[in-house]
Phi, psi and omega in degrees: 000316181301319180294324177296317179294321177295321179297315180294316180298320179296320180295318178297317179302314182296319179298315180300318178294318179300320179292319177301315179297325179294321179286323172303318179298320179296316177299318175298317181296319178299316178300318182293323177301311180294326176295323177298318177296321180298324179285322180297324183254030183297341179282349174246092186307318184292318179292317180298318179294323177300309181295324178294321176297318177301315180298317182292326175297315179295323176297321176297321176301316183295318182294315181292320179297315181293323178296312180297325177292318179295327178276356179058046178243009174289134185235357182279180178275130178274141176288153177285167183300326178297315179295320179296322179293318178300317179292325177296317179298317176301312183297326181294320179294319179293321178299318182296316182291329180290340181272355180303129183292336181264020180304128177260171179296321178297319179300315182300315183291325178294318178297318177298322178298316180294321180293314182289336179279346180290171185278359185298326180289321177294322178297313180301311181298319182295329180278325186274324188304320183280355184298132174240154179175210182293163176305322181298314180296319177299320179295318178295321178296316179298316177301321185281347180256024177296162179312142187297176184286339187301320179291325177296320180295319178297314179297317180291324179298321178289319183295321184265013168075032180291159180296157184301321183296321178293317178296319178299322178295319179293317180301318181295339181269353181290137179296158178292167183289301180237109194271328183221148177298316179301317177297321179297317179295320177298319179300315179298316179297321180294321179293322177299316177298318177297317180302321179288327185274339182299132181284162173292138182311324180290347181266003179247171179299147186304323183293339181262357185296318181296322179296317182295314180304314182293320177298319179294322179292315181294314182292318179302317181296319182287339182270354179293141183305328183273355183293136178259328177067092181283162178302322180295322181295316179295318178297320181293320176298315180304317179297320181292320180297319178292327175294320183294325180300324182287323184283327190251003187295333179268312185281332181223070183299323180293319175299321180295322177298317179294318177300320177301320178293323178296312180300316178302316185288327176294318179295325183294335180256011173093015180277000000 
C-alpha cells in the first residue's frame, strides 16, 4: 500500500512540475516576443528600451517561477493541462504575428495587449503570491508583483503617438481598480496590521524617518471611514512599500513580511 501511495504522490508531483515548466516556458516566450520588438524598433532608442524593459520583466517572472518550482515552495492553484494548451496556442499565434517583416508599431502594441490580456499573468500571480521564504525571496516576489504591464502599455502608447483606436483598445483591456469586495476587505485588514506594526519614526535610522512618517500618514488616511482611496493614492503607497522592503528587510524582517502581505493584497485587487 505504501509503495502505491508513493507512486501516486510521485505521479502528482511530476504533473505539478510539468505544469510549472509549461508556465515558465510561457513567460520565456513572452520575454522573447518583447525582445524581438526591442530589436525591431532599435532605430527608436526610447521605444526599443521600453520593449526591452517589458522583456526583462517577463524574464524575471520566468526565473523566479522556476526557482520556486524547483524549491517546491509554490502554493497556488495550478491551471489544468487544457488551459495551458490554450495559452500555448495563443502564444504561437502571437509569435507568428510578431515575426511579420512589415510589423508596425501599432501591430506590436496590439500583440502586447493580447498577450497581457491573456490569463498567464493571473496564473503567475496566483502561484507566486502565496510563496513564503527568506527576506530575499519575499523581496523578489514583491518586485515581480508590481502593477501589471497594461498601464505601462497605455502610457507608452500615448507617449509614442499611437492612433486613438489602438489606445482605446488597450484601455478597454485594463483591469478594474478594485475588483472584489472580498479582496477589498483583505486589503483593509492588511493595512490595519501594517499601521499597528509601523515603528515610531524616532525609533528608526534617521535616513528612514521620512519614509516611515509618510507611510504612517498614507496608511492612516486610507483607513479612515470616510476614505475613498483613489487609484493614484494606492499606487503611490505601493511605490513607498516597495522602497520600504529594500530598506527594512535586514533590520526589520517582521515588518517586511507585513509589508509583503499589504503588497499582495493590493496586487490582488488590481492596484
